[in-house]
N, C-alpha and C positions, 0 to 999 in steps of 0.2 A: 500382380500386385507389386507396388514399388517397395523397395527396401529403405531403411533409414528412417529419418524423422519426417514429420509432416512438412511438405514443401508445396509452394505455389507453382504456377506454370514456369516461373523463371528459375526454379531450383533453389530459391532462397528460402530458408526456414520461415515458417509462418510466425507472425508476431506473438502468438500466444505461447510459443515454445519457451520463452524466457522464464515464465513462471514455473514451468515443469523443471527446467534446469535449476532454478532457485530452490524448488521443493526437494529435488534430489540432494542438493548440497546441504540443505537444512536437515534432511533425514539423518545425516551422520554428524553434523556440526552445529545444529540448532540455527536460530535466526541469524546469529552473527555470521555463520558460514553462508546462509542464503543471501544476506546483504552483501557479503564479500563477492559472491558470484555475480550479482547485479553490477557491482562496481567494476569488476574485471571485464565483463561483457561490454559495459558502457564505454570503458576506456578503449577497448579494442574495436568496437563496431559502431559507436555513436555517429550519427549523421548518415549512416547507410540505411538500407531497408531490411536488415537482417532481423532485428528484434524491436519490440515495442518498449521504448524508453519513456513513455508518457507517465504522468502521475498515476495512472490506473494500475500499473504493474505492482507497485509497492502496496497499494490499497488492496488489490486482489490477494496478495500474499498475507496481508494483515487479516483479511476476512477469513482466509483459510485457517490461520492460526487461531483466530477467535472461535471459529466453529469447532476446532479441536481443543477448546478450553486452554489455549496457550496465550493468554492475554499479554503477558510480559513480552513474549516473542512478537506478537502483533505490534506492540508499541515500538519495538526495535525497528521494524520496517517503516512505520509511520514517521518516526523521528528522522530516519534516514531520508525519507521522501522530502522532508522539509529542507534538507540540504540542497536538493535539486530543484524543488518547487516551493520556495519560501512563502509564496502567496496562494497556496493551494487551499481553498476553502474546504474542499472535499476531505483533504487530509486532516485538517483541524476538526472537522465534524466527526470523522472516524476516531480521532484521538479522544474526543469527548465521550463517544460511545464506550471506548475501551476503558477509559478512566472511571466512568460510571460503573461499568461491570466489575471493576476492582474495588468499588466502594469509595473512590476518591471523588466525592461530589464537588469539592472546590476546584479540583483540577479539571473535572469535566465541564463545569460552568465556564471556567476561564477559556478552555479550548473552543467551546461552542460560541462564546462571545467573539473570539478572534475569527471564527468561521463566518459569523454574521457580519463582522466588520469588513471582511473581504468580499462577501457575497450577500448584500443586504436583502436580496429578494428571495432567499431560500426559505420557503414556508416550513419545510420539514425540520430544518435546523432550528428555526424560531420556535416551533411547537415543542421540540425536544428540550430547548432551554427553558421555556415556560414551565414544563412539567418538572424539571429539576429544581426550579426555584420555588415550587409550592411548599 
């Protein structure tokens, strides 16, 4: 058995490992620390194949926090994601879900409308928006 973290054939850490590192940081310092770990790794490794710096990473972290009933922490990750991916329809859609979970219906509607503006063909987001507007 190999020691250390999960590695591919090249010995480079697998892309999913970044969320584990962010989760470890967040365990002691909350979402702000998790977001800081992402920023630190991005500055050090961006452009290489070491970690997954796509929009999916922060969305995954937000989903983990949402599952753990940490909606405010989830929003920290999603708002940080918009700094890197300002046209991420998926991020706006997730923000809409989180704001709705917090009872911020107006904020949820605004986020879902922005998501649809960026990705007009997303039927799931359109349906979610219609449900909120009822």
